[in-house]
Short mmCIF file of the C-alpha atoms (twelve columns), coordinates in Angstrom:
data_MODEL
# 
_entry.id   MODEL 
# 
loop_
_atom_site.group_PDB 
_atom_site.id 
_atom_site.type_symbol 
_atom_site.label_atom_id 
_atom_site.label_alt_id 
_atom_site.label_comp_id 
_atom_site.label_asym_id 
_atom_site.label_seq_id 
_atom_site.Cartn_x 
_atom_site.Cartn_y 
_atom_site.Cartn_z 
_atom_site.pdbx_PDB_model_num 
ATOM 1  C CA . UNK A 1  -4.457  14.367  -6.464  1 
ATOM 2  C CA . UNK A 2  -2.550  13.659  -9.062  1 
ATOM 3  C CA . UNK A 3  -3.814  12.709  -12.471 1 
ATOM 4  C CA . UNK A 4  -3.568  8.675   -13.123 1 
ATOM 5  C CA . UNK A 5  -1.861  7.348   -15.956 1 
ATOM 6  C CA . UNK A 6  -4.891  5.193   -17.248 1 
ATOM 7  C CA . UNK A 7  -3.095  2.095   -16.268 1 
ATOM 8  C CA . UNK A 8  -5.387  1.055   -13.398 1 
ATOM 9  C CA . UNK A 9  -7.085  -2.296  -14.226 1 
ATOM 10 C CA . UNK A 10 -10.802 -3.033  -13.117 1 
ATOM 11 C CA . UNK A 11 -10.775 -4.505  -9.483  1 
ATOM 12 C CA . UNK A 12 -13.084 -6.207  -7.123  1 
ATOM 13 C CA . UNK A 13 -13.155 -4.198  -4.179  1 
ATOM 14 C CA . UNK A 14 -14.688 -7.035  -2.153  1 
ATOM 15 C CA . UNK A 15 -11.715 -9.196  -2.745  1 
ATOM 16 C CA . UNK A 16 -9.328  -7.911  -0.497  1 
ATOM 17 C CA . UNK A 17 -6.659  -5.478  -0.131  1 
ATOM 18 C CA . UNK A 18 -4.076  -8.112  -1.800  1 
ATOM 19 C CA . UNK A 19 -5.932  -7.231  -4.811  1 
ATOM 20 C CA . UNK A 20 -5.223  -3.230  -4.672  1 
ATOM 21 C CA . UNK A 21 -1.624  -3.426  -3.355  1 
ATOM 22 C CA . UNK A 22 -0.135  -2.277  -6.227  1 
ATOM 23 C CA . UNK A 23 -2.813  0.242   -7.223  1 
ATOM 24 C CA . UNK A 24 -2.312  1.615   -3.633  1 
ATOM 25 C CA . UNK A 25 1.558   2.023   -4.475  1 
ATOM 26 C CA . UNK A 26 0.918   3.945   -7.902  1 
ATOM 27 C CA . UNK A 27 -1.539  6.272   -6.553  1 
ATOM 28 C CA . UNK A 28 1.282   6.908   -3.392  1 
ATOM 29 C CA . UNK A 29 3.794   7.531   -6.362  1 
ATOM 30 C CA . UNK A 30 1.329   9.851   -7.976  1 
ATOM 31 C CA . UNK A 31 1.340   11.659  -5.042  1 
ATOM 32 C CA . UNK A 32 5.100   12.001  -4.701  1 
ATOM 33 C CA . UNK A 33 5.587   8.921   -1.868  1 
ATOM 34 C CA . UNK A 34 8.317   6.539   -2.883  1 
ATOM 35 C CA . UNK A 35 6.699   2.894   -1.553  1 
ATOM 36 C CA . UNK A 36 7.520   -0.629  -1.853  1 
ATOM 37 C CA . UNK A 37 6.602   -3.813  -0.353  1 
ATOM 38 C CA . UNK A 38 8.728   -6.843  -0.076  1 
ATOM 39 C CA . UNK A 39 8.494   -10.275 1.276   1 
ATOM 40 C CA . UNK A 40 11.675  -12.022 3.452   1 
ATOM 41 C CA . UNK A 41 12.391  -15.436 3.152   1 
ATOM 42 C CA . UNK A 42 14.408  -15.702 5.996   1 
ATOM 43 C CA . UNK A 43 11.628  -14.343 8.288   1 
ATOM 44 C CA . UNK A 44 9.187   -16.468 6.627   1 
ATOM 45 C CA . UNK A 45 11.119  -19.710 7.321   1 
ATOM 46 C CA . UNK A 46 11.651  -18.692 10.917  1 
ATOM 47 C CA . UNK A 47 7.984   -18.059 11.597  1 
ATOM 48 C CA . UNK A 48 8.433   -14.177 11.668  1 
ATOM 49 C CA . UNK A 49 5.993   -11.572 9.668   1 
ATOM 50 C CA . UNK A 50 7.658   -11.381 6.417   1 
ATOM 51 C CA . UNK A 51 5.605   -9.098  4.670   1 
ATOM 52 C CA . UNK A 52 7.409   -5.214  5.090   1 
ATOM 53 C CA . UNK A 53 5.817   -2.084  3.562   1 
ATOM 54 C CA . UNK A 54 7.588   0.958   3.570   1 
ATOM 55 C CA . UNK A 55 7.016   4.357   2.230   1 
ATOM 56 C CA . UNK A 56 8.766   7.679   2.826   1 
ATOM 57 C CA . UNK A 57 8.732   11.608  0.521   1 
ATOM 58 C CA . UNK A 58 6.263   13.562  -0.473  1 
ATOM 59 C CA . UNK A 59 3.580   14.830  2.253   1 
ATOM 60 C CA . UNK A 60 4.514   12.060  4.470   1 
ATOM 61 C CA . UNK A 61 6.298   13.391  7.324   1 
ATOM 62 C CA . UNK A 62 9.517   10.993  7.639   1 
ATOM 63 C CA . UNK A 63 9.223   7.084   6.792   1 
ATOM 64 C CA . UNK A 64 6.925   4.593   7.966   1 
ATOM 65 C CA . UNK A 65 6.827   0.856   7.673   1 
ATOM 66 C CA . UNK A 66 4.419   -1.662  8.451   1 
ATOM 67 C CA . UNK A 67 5.020   -5.504  8.881   1 
ATOM 68 C CA . UNK A 68 2.754   -8.382  8.905   1 
ATOM 69 C CA . UNK A 69 2.830   -12.239 8.053   1 
ATOM 70 C CA . UNK A 70 0.792   -11.752 5.083   1 
ATOM 71 C CA . UNK A 71 0.044   -9.213  2.325   1 
ATOM 72 C CA . UNK A 72 -3.250  -8.668  3.472   1 
ATOM 73 C CA . UNK A 73 -2.138  -8.069  7.112   1 
ATOM 74 C CA . UNK A 74 0.969   -5.777  5.970   1 
ATOM 75 C CA . UNK A 75 -1.093  -3.708  3.294   1 
ATOM 76 C CA . UNK A 76 -4.044  -3.258  6.206   1 
ATOM 77 C CA . UNK A 77 -1.783  -1.939  8.910   1 
ATOM 78 C CA . UNK A 78 -0.155  -0.267  6.464   1 
ATOM 79 C CA . UNK A 79 -3.236  1.607   5.411   1 
ATOM 80 C CA . UNK A 80 -4.692  2.124   8.694   1 
ATOM 81 C CA . UNK A 81 -1.200  4.285   9.431   1 
ATOM 82 C CA . UNK A 82 -1.348  6.226   6.589   1 
ATOM 83 C CA . UNK A 83 -5.209  7.396   6.991   1 
ATOM 84 C CA . UNK A 84 -4.090  8.301   10.840  1 
ATOM 85 C CA . UNK A 85 -3.136  11.919  9.604   1 
ATOM 86 C CA . UNK A 86 -6.234  11.921  7.518   1 
ATOM 87 C CA . UNK A 87 -5.369  10.820  3.969   1 
ATOM 88 C CA . UNK A 88 -7.746  9.275   1.823   1 
ATOM 89 C CA . UNK A 89 -7.967  6.890   -1.111  1 
ATOM 90 C CA . UNK A 90 -10.383 7.753   -3.658  1 
ATOM 91 C CA . UNK A 91 -12.558 4.748   -4.683  1 
ATOM 92 C CA . UNK A 92 -11.587 5.530   -8.371  1 
ATOM 93 C CA . UNK A 93 -8.110  5.426   -8.004  1 
ATOM 94 C CA . UNK A 94 -7.854  2.381   -6.090  1 
ATOM 95 C CA . UNK A 95 -10.714 0.439   -8.070  1 
ATOM 96 C CA . UNK A 96 -11.156 2.284   -11.366 1 
ATOM 97 C CA . UNK A 97 -14.685 3.289   -10.784 1 
# 
């Protein structure tokens, strides 16, 4: 695991995945993975899942994408998919513990 840059704020781990999304993105970047999350206003207006997480590079085999109707749904799906090949997200990286 790459050593962090010391920018991680303390976050309440019980407050939901939305609150750690930027920390997850930063940690992925430190692992050599390019990642982003975005919202699509057109899909939101059409009542379709508007949030998208995308990641590629580094130790990921190919790219991955997850969509959801909310940030929590999108990131929850993304984290499940990232864990499938055995990735773990250290608590100190996610919550500044």
